[in-house]
Each structure stands twice: as structure tokens, then as C-alpha cells.
C-alpha positions in Angstrom: 0.0 0.0 0.0 1.4 3.4 -1.0 2.3 5.9 1.7 -0.5 8.4 2.5 -0.2 12.1 2.0 1.2 14.2 4.9 0.7 17.6 3.2 -1.6 18.7 0.4 -1.4 22.0 -1.5 -4.0 22.7 -4.2 -3.8 19.5 -6.4 -0.4 18.3 -5.2 0.0 15.6 -2.5 3.3 15.2 -0.6 4.1 12.1 1.5 6.3 12.4 4.5 9.1 10.7 2.6 8.8 13.2 -0.3 8.9 16.2 2.1 12.0 14.7 3.8 13.7 14.0 0.5 13.1 17.6 -0.7 14.3 19.0 2.6 17.4 16.8 2.3 18.0 18.1 -1.2 17.6 21.8 -0.3 19.7 21.3 2.9 22.5 19.9 0.7 22.2 22.8 -1.7 22.2 25.4 1.2 25.2 23.7 2.7 27.1 24.0 -0.6 26.1 27.7 -0.6 27.8 28.1 2.8 25.0 27.7 5.4 26.5 26.3 8.6 25.3 25.3 12.0 24.6 28.2 14.3 23.9 30.7 11.5 20.6 32.3 10.7 18.7 32.0 7.5 16.0 34.6 6.6 12.8 33.1 5.1 10.2 35.3 3.5 7.6 33.2 1.8 4.0 33.0 0.9 1.9 30.0 2.0 3.3 27.1 0.0 4.9 23.7 0.6 8.3 25.1 -0.1 8.0 27.1 3.1 7.7 23.9 5.1 10.6 22.3 3.1 12.8 25.3 3.6 12.2 25.3 7.4 13.1 21.6 7.6 16.2 22.1 5.4 17.6 24.9 7.6 17.0 22.8 10.7 18.8 19.9 9.2 21.9 22.0 9.0 21.6 23.2 12.6 20.8 26.8 11.5 18.0 29.0 12.7 15.1 30.2 10.6 14.3 33.9 10.7 10.6 34.2 9.7 9.7 37.4 7.8 6.1 38.3 7.1 5.4 38.4 3.3 3.1 41.4 4.2 6.0 43.5 5.3 7.3 46.5 3.4 11.0 47.2 2.7 11.6 49.2 5.9 10.2 46.5 8.1 12.3 43.9 6.4 15.4 46.1 6.7 14.8 46.4 10.4 14.3 42.6 10.8 17.5 41.9 9.0 19.5 44.4 11.0 18.2 42.9 14.3 18.8 39.2 13.4 21.8 39.5 11.0 21.0 36.4 8.9 23.9 35.2 6.7 21.6 33.7 4.0 18.1 34.1 2.6 15.4 31.8 1.1 12.0 32.9 -0.1 9.8 34.1 -2.9 9.5 37.8 -2.1 11.2 40.5 -4.2 11.7 42.8 -1.2 14.0 40.2 0.5 15.8 39.5 -2.8 16.5 43.2 -3.2 18.2 43.4 0.2 20.4 40.2 0.1 21.1 37.3 -2.1 18.1 34.9 -1.9 17.5 31.3 -3.0 14.2 31.7 -4.7 11.6 29.1 -3.9 10.2 29.1 -7.4 13.4 27.4 -8.5 13.0 23.6 -8.5 14.4 21.6 -5.6 16.2 18.4 -6.4 15.4 15.7 -3.8 18.4 14.4 -2.0 19.4 11.2 -0.2 20.3 13.3 2.8 23.0 15.7 3.7 26.6 14.6 3.3 28.4 12.9 6.1 30.0 16.2 7.2 26.8 18.1 7.1 24.9 15.4 9.0 27.7 15.3 11.6 27.4 19.0 12.0 23.6 18.8 12.5 24.1 16.0 15.1 26.1 18.3 17.3 23.2 20.8 17.6 21.8 20.7 21.1 18.3 21.4 22.3 19.2 24.8 23.6 20.3 26.1 20.2 18.0 28.6 18.4 15.6 27.0 16.0 13.4 29.9 14.9 13.1 33.6 15.3 9.6 35.2 14.9 8.7 38.8 15.4 6.6 40.4 18.2 5.9 44.0 18.8 6.4 45.7 22.2 5.1 49.0 23.4 7.7 51.1 21.7 10.0 51.0 18.7 10.1 48.4 15.9 9.3 44.7 16.3 11.5 42.5 18.3 12.7 39.0 17.3 11.6 36.2 19.6 14.2 33.5 19.9 12.9 29.9 20.3 15.2 27.0 20.7 14.7 23.5 19.5 13.7 22.6 23.1 11.2 25.4 23.6 9.6 24.8 20.2 9.3 21.1 20.9 7.7 21.8 24.3 5.2 24.1 22.6 4.3 21.4 20.0 3.7 18.9 22.8 1.5 21.3 24.7 -0.5 22.1 21.5 -0.9 18.4 20.5 -2.0 17.4 24.0 -4.3 20.4 24.6 -6.2 19.7 21.3 -5.8 15.9 21.6 -4.4 15.7 18.1 -3.6 12.3 16.7 -2.7 10.8 13.3 -6.4 10.4 12.6 -6.9 14.2 12.5 -7.2 16.2 9.4 -6.5 20.0 9.6 -6.1 22.9 7.2 -4.1 26.1 7.4 -4.9 29.4 5.7 -3.1 31.7 8.2 0.4 33.0 7.5 3.0 30.4 8.5 5.4 33.2 9.3 3.3 33.9 12.4 3.8 31.7 15.5 0.3 30.1 15.3 0.8 29.1 11.6 4.2 27.6 12.3 3.0 25.8 15.4 0.1 24.2 13.5 2.3 23.0 10.7 5.0 21.5 12.9 2.5 19.9 15.3 0.6 18.3 12.4 3.8 16.9 10.9 5.1 15.7 14.2 1.7 14.1 15.1 1.2 12.5 11.7 -2.1 14.4 11.1 -3.2 15.1 7.5 -2.6 18.7 6.6 -3.9 20.9 3.8 -2.1 24.2 3.3 -4.0 27.0 1.5 -2.2 29.6 -0.6 -4.4 32.3 0.9 -7.6 32.7 3.0 -10.8 32.1 0.9 -13.8 31.3 3.0 -15.7 29.3 0.4 -12.6 27.2 -0.3 -12.1 26.7 3.4 -15.7 25.5 3.9 -15.6 23.4 0.7 -12.5 21.6 1.9 -13.9 20.9 5.4 -16.6 19.0 3.5 -14.5 17.4 0.8 -11.4 16.6 3.0 -13.4 15.7 6.1 -11.4 18.2 8.2 -11.6 17.3 11.9 -10.1 20.4 13.5 -10.5 24.0 12.1 -8.2 26.8 13.3 -9.7 30.3 13.4 -8.9 33.8 14.3 -11.5 36.5 14.7 -11.8 37.6 11.1 -12.3 33.9 10.0 -14.8 33.3 12.7 -16.8 36.4 11.7 -16.7 35.4 8.1 -18.0 32.0 8.9 -20.8 33.4 11.1 -22.0 35.8 8.3 -21.7 33.4 5.4 -25.2 33.4 3.8 -25.0 29.8 2.7 -23.2 28.3 5.7 -25.9 25.7 6.2 -25.3 24.3 2.7 -21.9 22.9 3.7 -21.5 19.6 5.5 -19.3 20.4 8.5 -20.1 17.3 10.5 -16.5 16.0 10.4 -15.3 18.8 12.6 -14.6 17.9 16.2 -14.4 21.6 17.1 -13.2 25.0 15.9 -10.3 26.5 17.8 -10.5 30.2 18.5 -7.1 31.9 19.1 -5.1 35.1 18.8 -7.9 37.4 20.2 -10.6 37.0 22.9 -13.7 35.2 21.8 -16.7 37.3 20.6 -19.5 35.2 22.1 -22.2 36.4 19.7 -20.1 35.3 16.7 -19.2 32.0 18.2 -22.7 31.2 19.2 -24.1 32.1 15.8 -21.7 29.6 14.1 -22.7 26.9 16.6 -26.4 27.6 16.2 -26.1 27.4 12.4 -23.7 24.4 12.2 -23.8 22.5 15.4 -20.0 22.8 15.8 -18.6 24.0 19.1 -15.6 26.1 19.8 -12.4 25.6 21.9 -10.9 28.9 22.9 -7.1 29.0 23.6 -4.5 31.6 24.6 -0.9 32.0 23.7 1.8 34.4 22.7 4.8 34.5 20.4 7.0 34.3 23.5 5.1 31.3 25.0 3.0 29.8 22.2 0.5 27.7 24.3 -0.5 29.2 27.6 -4.1 28.1 28.3 -6.8 26.1 26.5 -10.4 25.1 27.2 -11.3 21.4 27.7 -12.6 19.9 24.5 -15.8 18.8 26.3 -17.6 21.7 28.1 -15.6 24.5 26.6 -16.6 28.0 27.7 -16.7 31.2 25.7 -16.0 33.5 28.6 -12.4 32.3 29.2 -9.4 31.1 27.3 -9.4 28.1 29.6 -7.0 26.8 32.2 -3.2 26.6 32.0 -2.2 23.6 29.9 -0.1 21.0 31.7 3.5 22.1 31.7 2.7 25.8 32.0 2.5 27.8 35.2 0.3 30.9 35.3 0.0 33.5 38.0 -1.5 37.0 38.4 0.6 39.7 40.0 -0.3 43.2 41.2 0.3 46.0 38.7 1.6 48.2 41.5 3.8 45.8 43.5 4.5 42.8 41.3 3.4 40.5 44.1 1.0 37.6 43.4 -2.6 38.4 44.1 -5.4 36.3 45.5 -7.7 34.2 43.3 -10.2 36.4 41.5 -8.2 39.6 41.9 -7.1 41.5 38.8 -3.4 42.0 37.8 -0.9 41.2 35.1 -0.7 37.7 33.9 2.7 36.0 34.1 3.7 32.6 32.8 6.6 30.2 32.8 7.2 26.9 31.0 9.8 24.9 29.1 8.2 26.4 26.0 9.2 29.9 27.0 11.4 31.9 24.5 15.1 32.1 25.1 14.9 35.9 24.8 14.6 38.8 22.4 16.8 40.4 19.8 17.8 43.1 20.5 19.0 41.3 23.6 18.6 44.3 25.9 14.8 44.1 25.4 14.7 40.7 27.2 15.1 42.0 30.8 11.9 44.0 30.6 9.9 40.9 29.7 11.5 38.1 31.7 12.3 37.9 35.4 13.1 34.9 37.6 11.9 32.6 34.8 8.5 34.3 34.5 7.3 36.0 31.3 5.3 39.2 31.7 2.6 38.9 29.1 1.3 42.5 29.4 -2.2 41.1 29.6 -4.4 42.1 32.6 -6.8 39.5 34.0 -7.6 37.2 36.9 -7.3 33.6 37.8 -10.1 32.0 39.9 -9.7 29.3 42.5 -10.3 26.6 40.0 -7.6 27.8 37.6 -9.9 29.5 35.0 -8.2 32.4 33.4 -10.0 35.7 32.4 -8.5 38.4 30.2 -9.8 41.9 30.7 -7.2 44.4 29.4 -3.5 44.8 28.5 -1.0 46.8 30.4 1.2 47.0 27.4 0.1 49.3 24.7 0.4 47.1 21.6 -2.6 46.7 19.4 -3.7 43.2 18.4 -5.1 43.2 14.9 -6.3 39.7 14.0 -3.3 37.6 15.0 -0.7 40.4 14.6 0.7 42.7 17.2 1.2 46.4 16.2 3.3 48.8 18.2 1.7 52.3 18.2 5.2 53.9 18.1 5.9 52.2 14.8 2.8 53.7 13.1 3.4 57.1 14.9 6.9 57.3 13.5 5.5 57.1 9.9 2.8 59.7 10.6 5.3 62.0 12.1 7.1 62.0 8.8 4.3 64.0 7.1 5.1 67.7 7.2 1.6 68.6 8.2 1.6 66.3 11.3 2.6 68.2 14.4 1.8 65.5 16.9 0.0 62.2 16.9 -0.9 59.1 18.9 -2.1 55.7 17.8 -4.3 53.4 19.9 -6.6 50.4 19.5 -10.3 50.1 19.9 -12.5 47.0 20.0 -13.5 45.7 16.5 -15.8 42.7 15.9 -13.9 41.6 12.8 -10.3 42.1 13.7 -10.2 42.0 17.5 -8.9 45.6 17.5 -8.9 48.4 15.0 -6.2 51.1 14.8 -7.1 54.7 15.3 -4.7 57.6 14.9 -5.3 60.9 16.7 -3.5 63.6 14.7 -2.8 67.3 15.5 -2.2 68.9 12.1 -0.6 72.2 11.3 -1.5 72.2 7.6 -3.9 70.7 5.1 -3.9 66.9 5.1 -6.7 64.3 4.7 -7.3 61.1 6.6 -7.1 59.2 3.4 -3.7 60.7 2.7 -2.3 59.7 6.1 -3.8 56.2 5.9 -2.2 55.7 2.5 1.1 57.0 3.9 1.2 54.3 6.5 0.0 51.7 4.0 2.9 52.6 1.7 5.5 52.1 4.5 4.2 49.4 6.7 2.2 46.1 6.3 -1.4 46.6 5.4 -2.7 45.4 8.8 -0.8 48.3 10.5 -2.9 51.0 8.6 -5.2 53.0 10.8 -8.9 52.4 10.0 -9.7 55.9 11.2 -8.0 59.2 11.7 -9.3 61.6 14.3 -8.1 65.2 13.9 -7.6 66.8 17.4 -6.4 70.1 18.8 -4.0 68.4 21.3 -2.7 65.0 22.2 -3.3 64.3 26.0 0.0 63.5 27.7 1.5 63.3 31.1 4.2 65.8 32.2 6.7 63.2 31.3 5.4 63.2 27.7 3.8 59.8 27.9 0.6 59.6 25.8 -2.6 59.1 27.8 -4.0 56.5 25.4 -6.8 55.5 27.7 -8.1 59.1 27.5 -8.0 58.9 23.7 -9.9 55.5 23.8 -12.6 57.0 26.0 -13.0 60.1 23.7 -12.7 58.5 20.3 -13.2 54.8 20.8 -16.5 54.8 19.1 -15.0 55.8 15.7 -13.4 52.6 14.7 -16.2 51.6 12.3 -16.1 54.8 10.3 
């Protein structure tokens, strides 16, 4: 009997042996090109099987993969390359190719029999504490930081995700979210490690997603807020047979109960909310039976969660509000730039920046964020990054960027601008869109006479949210 497919993309099936052979071939090619253990390789790729093959090839050589979003503009990529200093590049994006020599993924990959003896020996020396992947996460100020995950921390995250969702080789999943984001990468690696059947989509298309649940008998669907909203509002949702689904996982943003309940009412399929971060990919998850929509669940086995006072940093009593801190073997090794690490890690605990509470039974509730980053869909946006672009317009005297709740995206970006000359909202939105990824564009610009600030100069974003938070849908 022939080996079954491990990964499917459009009309092409790949067995596990085929993927391994292609990864071996690309690894040998990269080694001939000078990639060595301990180095970093930039990867900027669209959703395609070659993304998976490239990640595996780099890991075979003991190098680390630097994941760059294909949505990024030149300035964002330049910053990422400066922070991580990769020695080589692989991908299918012209921006990366303009900045450094790049092995293009459109070029055919010759399957190999495995790396040469010297290359395999080099890979064998790579320990669990060596960096495997660097993904990007925004803080409250400046440009995005690179999150360093070792082979050990990523493997721990994969175990936590597999166990939390009870994934087995009988499961069939599909992925339409960007693999350059931690959730996309985690889903891919977990599926391959578990032996689950995986369909990778070139891009998100709701009808194709629903069709393939029916045709492929998908058992677990992964969703973020925009996907959930699109499913709930689909006029012909009932015409699709979704009975193969065990559940739909909701991640990246807090659940919108009305959206989740609408999908369940129309399809009979329930939800499993979960909670994670680029720095610690799997923090909490609901039980598969009896999942609740008002909480991301309890801490998964292997992860410790506590809530500490925003004023003193001391642990608070059950039910009291404070900042959520977590620790686990799946915790990142640190940030690049390295000096940013100390602000987020202390005594083995990661400060999530999320505000919430933990009840006596271990149920976690999220209420706010102490950090100022804006979470649009599954992506974090630093207000300062958008503000720096807006400040570049000669008519902008001052500005402040903040997030407001949005049913479709989790949060929408609003820019408060004090202008000293003629400029339109559309012009400023286009300015940001031309310099940064599309998801970082403001959805609304509010022209104001002043930006509320503390004497220290710190923007009072909470005041702006209270004044202008109702404008996100305009």
C-alpha cells in the first residue's frame, strides 16, 4: 500500500518521505552555498509547501530560521535583517531579494538522499538549547523584536498544543493563516510531528475553506477573529457539511460570544478557545468537552500561570485582577535586540502584558492589556511604529495611535492627529500603508487640537480611547 499524503497543497500531495527528500536536497544545496550550524537564514515566503521544506532544510543544518512576514514593506524587512543578522536568505518575495542574495523558492528543488556525512555530523552536534526559529513580536515602543525559540522550547510548545487539542494521526486539519506567524508555524510543525493530514492553502478564501472541510473531512479547524466572523456571516453556511469537525479552535484574540454562538447555532459545531503568545505559544486552552466562551481556559499541563499586582508585582489572591505572568519549558530564550529581554523576563517568568484574573479553579479571564500594543487579527502592532510614519508627514505636528475593539479584527487602529497644515485622513492612511504592512494601517484618523500627555510626555492612550473609541467603524 502506498504511503499516505502528509501535506496537500492545491492539487499536489506530498508524502512524509517526499517532504524529507526535498528537505534533504535543499539542505545539501544550502550547505554548498555556505550555510553552517549556528547561523541564521532569513525566510520570507507565501503560503506554499516550499515554506515547510525550507524550514526543515535549515534545521537539518543546525541553522535557525528567521521568519519574515510576506506582508512587510521594505523598511520593516530592513529592520528585521538588521536585528537578526542572517547570513543567507530563502524565499519568494522581491523585497528580500533586493536586500540580500536569496535562494528563490520558485526554482526547483532536487530531492536528496540526505546531507553529506560532514553536514549530518554538523547537525548531530546541535543541542536542544540552540536557536531553531526567530519570529517577530511588537512591544510598546519602537520596531518589532525578534523572539528566539530554541529546538527545546519549540518542541515543548508542540507537545502542549498536541495534548491540549488531543491531536492524533487520525486528525485532518487545514491552514490558511500565514506560516510566518507563530500560530501558523506551530500548527504546521504539530501536524507533521503528530502525523495528522494537513492541507495548506495559498491564501484565505472562505468558500474554499468551507468546501474543503466538507471534501477533505477536516476534523479540527483553526480560526482567528476575522475567519470566525466570516463563517458566522456566510449566507449559505448551512449548505456545507461540516459534520466531520470535532471543534473549531479560536485563538489570537478574545472570543466574541455572539459570533461563536451564531456559528454553533447554524452548524452544530462548538468552539475551543485557547490563549498563547509568540513568546510562549501555548498558555491556556479550554477542555474539548464543556468549553466555555468567557475564558481562554486553564493553563495547559507544563505551563504555570500566576497573576501579580500591577503596582507591587506580588502575586494576588484568586479572583483579583493584575498582570498575567507565565513560565514553561516552551518559553522563549529571549529577544533580539538582547537588551529588550530583561523587561519581559524575570526569575523565569514572562510578563505577558495582559491584565486579567485567575479564579480558585484555575480558569483564566482576560480583561485588558498593560502593554500598549494593538492586536489586529493575530498580529501585534506597536503604536510607536505607526506614529513614526505619521510624524514623517510635514503637516503632522503630533499624533498618537491606539486600538479600539473591533468585531472583525479584534482591535482596529485609530490615529489621533494634530495637524498644522492641510492633510486628509485618506492621505495619512495611504502614507502608513505605503511604508508598513497593510494590517498596520489606521482604520480611522481623528483630527484633534491636542494629544493628551503626562508631564513626562507619555501619551494618555486611555483618554483617547474614551474620547474616540466609538469611531473605529467609520
